[in-house]
N, C-alpha and C positions, 0 to 999 in steps of 0.2 A: 461859205466859200472856202474857207480855209480848212475846215474837214476834209473837203474833197478835193484839195488842191493836187495832191499825185495824180488822181484820174482826170482832172482838167489839164495836167500838163500833158498826159499822154494823149487826151483826145485833140488837143493842139496839134502835136506830133502827127497824130493820125489825118488832120485835115491838111497840114502842110504837104506831106506826101502825097496825099489824093490830087492836090492841084499840080504838085511837081510831076506826077505820072503824065499829065497832059502835056509838058514841055520836053525838051530833049538836054537834061543837064548831063555832065560825064560823070563818071563814077567818082572821082576823088571829092568833086564838091557834093555829090549825094552824101558820101561817106562823112564829109565835115558837118553837113547838116544833120546827120543822123546823131553823131556824136555830140554836137551841141545839145540839140533837143532831148536826148536821152540823159545827158548831164543834169538838164534843168528837171527832168524828172526824179533824178535821184535827189537835188538838192530841195525838192517840192517834199519828196518822203521825208528827209531827214529834219526838214523844216516844221513838219506836223507831228513828230514823234511823241512829242510829250502831249497831244490832244487827244480829248476824249468826248464822245458823242455818238449819237445815232440819226440817221436819217431816212427816209422813204418809208416812214410811218414803223419807225424800229427794225426794218430788215436790214439795214446796213449799219454795223457798227463800227466806230473807230475807237481803237485802244490800243495798248503798247503791242499786244498780239498781232494786230491787223498792220500796225505801221513799221514792226520789225521786219515782216514778210514783206511790206512794200519796199523797204530800203535794199532787201536782198533781191528783189525780182528786178527792180529796174536798174540795180547794179550790174546784175547779170545781164541785162539787154545792152548796157553800155558798153560791157567787155566783149560780147557776141560781134556788135556792131565793129568795135575796136580790131577785133580777130580778124574778120573778114574784110580785110583792105580792099583788094581788088574785085571780090566777089567771084573769083576764076571761075568756081563751080557752076554759076548762076548764067543763064541765057542773057544777052546783054541788052535785049530789048524790053526785060522785065524787071530790071535791077529797082527802079523806083517803086513797082509793085511790090516788089519782095519786101523793100522796108516799110511799105504800107501794111502788109499782112502781119510782118514781125510784130510790128508796134501794136497792131490790132489783137493778137492773140495773148502779148503781153498785159494789154488793157483787161483782158478777161480774166487773167491770171490774178491781178491786182484786186479785182472786183470778188474774185473767189475768196480773198485773205480775209474781206470786210463782210461778206455774205452770212447771215445769221437767220436765215429762212429759206426752206428747202427750195421754193420756186426760184427764189433769187439764185441760189446755189447753181441751179440745173443752168438757168439762164447764162451766167457767167462760164460755167463749164463748156457750155456748147459755143460762145463766142471765143472761149480760147481755143477749142478744137477747130472749128470750122477755118477758122483763118491758117492753120497749119494743114488742113485738108487741101488747100489750095496752093501753097507753096511748095509742096513735096515734089510735084511734076516740073517744077521751074527749073530743074537742073538742065544745063547744057546739052544740047542735042550732040550724040557722040561721045561723050564724057563717058557715058554708062550706059546700058541698055535697060536698067531696070526701075528708072524714076517712075513711069506712070504706073508699073505693077504695084511699087511700093505705096504710090498714093491713093491707089485702089483698094489696098490692103488696109491702110490707114482708115478710110472711109467706111469699110465694111465693118471691121472690129469696132471703131467709134460708134457707128450705129448700134451694134449690138449692146456693146456697154451701155449705151446711153438707154436704149430700151430696157433692159434690166434695171436700171437704177431709176426710171421712172416707175416701173412695176412695182420696186420695193417702195418708194414714196407712197404709190397708192396704198398699199398696205398699212403703211404707218399713218398716212393721214385717215385711214377707214377706221382704225382701232383707236386713235388719240384726237382725231377731229380737230388739230393745229398742224400748222407747218413751222411753227416759231422753235427755234432750238431752245429758247428760254424756257419753254412751257414743255415742251418734249423731255428736257433733261428732269423735270420733276415727275414726269409721267411713266416714261419708259423702264427705269430700273425696277419698279414696282410691279410692271406687267411682265417681265420676262419670264420668270418662274410660273406665272400664272396662264399667260396664253403664249405659247410657244410660236405661233404666226408672227409674233413682233420680231421675234430673233429671225426668222427668213426675211422679214422686210429688211431688218437692219443689214444682213450680209448681202442682199440684193442692191442695196441703197449704195453701198460701199464698192459695189462692182465697177462703177464710173471711175471712181478715184485709183483702184486696183488697176484699172487699166491705164491711167496717167501714170503710174508708179511702175509700170510692167511688172507688177506682182503676179507670180502663178495663181490661177491659171489664164490670167487675161495678158499673157505676155507674148502671145504667138506673133504679133505684128512686129516687135522690135527689131529683131536681127534682119528682116526684110527692109524694113524701111529705114534703119541706121545706113545700111549697106546700098540703098537705091537713091537715098537723097543726098543732094550736095554736101560736101563737108560742112559748110556754115549753117546748113537747116539741121544737118545731125547733131551738130554741136549744141543747138538751141534745145531740140527735142530730148536730148539727153540729159539736160540739166534743168531749165525753168519749169516745166510741166511738173517734174517730179517735187521740185519745192511747192508749188500750188496744191498739188496733191496731198503733201504733208500736212499744210495749212488746214484743209479740211477735215482729214482724217483725225486729228486731233480733236478738232471740234465735234466731231460725230462720234467718236470712240468713246469720248466721254459722256455721252449720252447713255449709255449702256450701265454706266456704274462702276466702280472698283471690284466689286466679288461678282461679276457676272460670269461664273463658272463656264458656261456652255459657250458663249460668245466668245471668251479668252481662248479658249481650246480651239474653236474654229481658226481664231487668227493665228494661233500657235502653230497649227498643221500648215497653214498657207505659207508662213515663214519659212518652216525647215523646206517645204517642198520648193519653194523659190530658191532658197539658197542653195540647196543640193542640185537643181536641174541647172541653175545657171552657172554654176562653177564647173559642173562636169560637161557641161556641153561647150563652156568657153575652151576647155583644154584640146581640143582638136580643131580650133579654129585656125585658118590662117590669114584671112582678110582683118585689119586691124580694127576697123569699125564694127565688123560682125562678133569681134571677139569683145568689143566694149560693150555692146548691145545685150550678149549673156551676162558680161560682167554687171551691167545695170539691173538686172533679173536677181541676181544674187545681192546686190548691195539693197534692192527693195525688201529683201528678207530681213537685212540685218537693221533696217530702219524699223521695222515692225518689231523687232525684239524691244525696242525702247517704247515704242508706241502703246503696244497691247498690255504693256503694265499698269497703263491709265493711273499712273501717279505722276507729280511735279517732277519728279527727278527723271523720269522714264520722258516723258514730253520733253523737257529740257535736253535731253541727251539726243534726242530725235533730231530737234531743231539743229543743235550744233553738228551732227553726223552730216544731214544732208547738206548744211552749208558748205561743210568741207569738201563734200561730194561734189557738190558744184564746182567748187575752185580744182579739186584734181582732175575731175573730167575735163574742164575746159582745157587745163593745161596739157592734157592729152592730145585734144584736137587742136590746139594750137600748134603742136608738133607735126600732126596729120595735114594740117592745112599748109604750112610753110615748106612741107615736102612734096606737095603736089601741085606745082604751079598752074598747072592745068584743070586742076580740080578731081585729078584721078583719084580712085582708091588707091592704098598702100597695103602690101603685104609685110611680114618679116624678111623677106629679101631687100626689100626697098629700105629697111631700117640697117642693114649692115653697114658698117663703116661710118655711121654717122657722127661718133665722135671726132673723127678726122674733119670731115665736111663741115660740121657744125657743133663744136662744143657745147654751145648755149643750148641747142636744140636736144642735144641728146643728155645733157644735165636736167632739163626740164622734164623732159619724159621720165628720166630716172626718179627725180622728186614725186612727178604725178603717180607713176607706177608704184613705188614704195608706199605712197601715202594710201592707195586703194588696196595694197596688200595689208597694211596695218602694219608697217614696221617705223620704230620709234626713229626721230621724235617727230614727225609728221601729225597732221590732224586726224588723218586716218587711223592711226594708232590710237591716240587719246580719244577721239570718238567711239571707236570700238570699245575702249576701257570702261567709258561711262555707260555705254547702251549695257555693256554684261553686267556692269554694277548695278544698275537699276534692277535688270532681271533677277541677279541674285538676291536684292533686298526683297525681292517679290516670290522667293524659292521657286523660281523657275530653273531648277540646276541641270535638268534633262536638256532645256532648251539651250541654255548656255555652253553646255558641253557639245551640242550638235553644231553649234554656230562656231565655236573656236576649230573644230574638224574642217568645217567648210572654210575657215579662214587659213588652215593649212593648206588646202586643195588649192585655194586662189593664189597663193604664194608661188607656185609654180609657174602658171602663165603669165603673171605678173613680172617675174624675175626673167622669164623667158623674153619678154620685150627687152628689157634692159640688157640683156646678153647679146641680142641680137645687134643694138644700137652701139654697143662697145667690142664687136666682135672685128677684128681686121679683116680686110678683103685683099687680095691680090691684085686686081687692076685696078689702077687709079682713078677715082669718082672726082667730078667737080666740087670745088667747095659750094656751099650755100650762101649767098651774099644775103645779108638781111639789112633791113632799113633800121635807122636809130629807134623808131618809135616801135617796131617790132622787138629791137633787143630790149626796150623798155619793159615791155609786157611780159617777156619771158623771166626778167629778172623779177617782175613783180610777183608771178605766179611762186616762184622759187620761194622768195622771202615769206608771201602770206601762208603758203602751206607749211612752212617751217615754224613761223612765228606765232600762228593759232594753235599747233600742236604742241609746243614748247611753253607757250603763256596764255591757256584758255581761259582764264579765269576772267578778264574783261568781258568777253563775248557771252560768257555762261551768266553773267549777271545779268545781261541784257535778256537773255532768254528765258531766264528764272523770272523775272518781271512780267515778260510777254505772257508765260504759263499762268502766272498768277492772275492776271487781268482775264484770261479765258477762262480759266476755272471760277 
């Protein structure tokens, strides 16, 4: 029971919102319930951090690796619920169901962090995905014209990615006769040079997680879904599924071994294409959410720089970077949400004069954008430093050079956001009034992004412990 406590906490939350959906509670009470129940899930994850064991015939493993990610994912759910105070972009008749499916998707993600068997992994992935398929069209009618189109694209691309992943699993099972990662890690490294089909199977297996991470070429859904979904939903899709993808990519990449040249080159090419395409496409965007979508494609490439090292330092850097990315991206969506009282999308023109309308929102946006651009002393700078150091130690000099060039390209559009926020406008604009709870959340984002960037060692120690448990 103790080992399964975080999952039980989220299951209880799912059941509560299922029964609440049969009633007519107002939004403040719904959010209050969501905050309390998600906080309990965070407490349960923290409480079970030191526990170790396995469940369900060794298909489900609890260790420092899985529990660290459960803390990150449940905390991310708490922040997303906190951020969407009024759910201004969600149809008012669907708000209880929105919380229900948001929690169900989170449940799938934390199951992914403990899954160490291929069938368990694909089931967890589908639970997390299907809940998101449902809530993307929940956007308020009239707020934007593309929520249904975005939902359909997410379903179609998700179905394609799942099909490719299952096909890759069939190759791996056919060649190894097992679905347990503990057995696969002993068999696959020795088979890659002898049976090239296993390499194809591995790449196909990873496609489902590349889809979640929005890594090239499984990225096509991201811009339309970010733009078409409600701001609250986009904030969730942009962050937590990517954390879940990194969990399984670390487990699965380790299957190939450290010295798998062909496999490493495949991942390196995808990382470079993802960084380059994402950054170049973001340069010409005007819609902020669409810009952040292309930015996420580039950041997926940065994360892969660390993961494809297949070393303790590389995996640790990947965990640190994706955690920082979650915080920086949520900071930007926090600003978007509070700038759009009716749930509409915002552009660069909407950012102009923000420093006068709300100094806190302008500074929060600046800190989040500086972090994603990799400017010190933010967590984004320190994360990139760790990623590139891990790659250099693995003699991946060309990859690091290309990543640094892409970082320079990205600085342009991130600073463009900050410049817009601090640009004066001739016509006076009404000030943005923020609640006290909103002020607290904005200050939290500023402090945590700067603190983790300046003093990373505490979190790095946890990440190293988690990677050691996974390896």
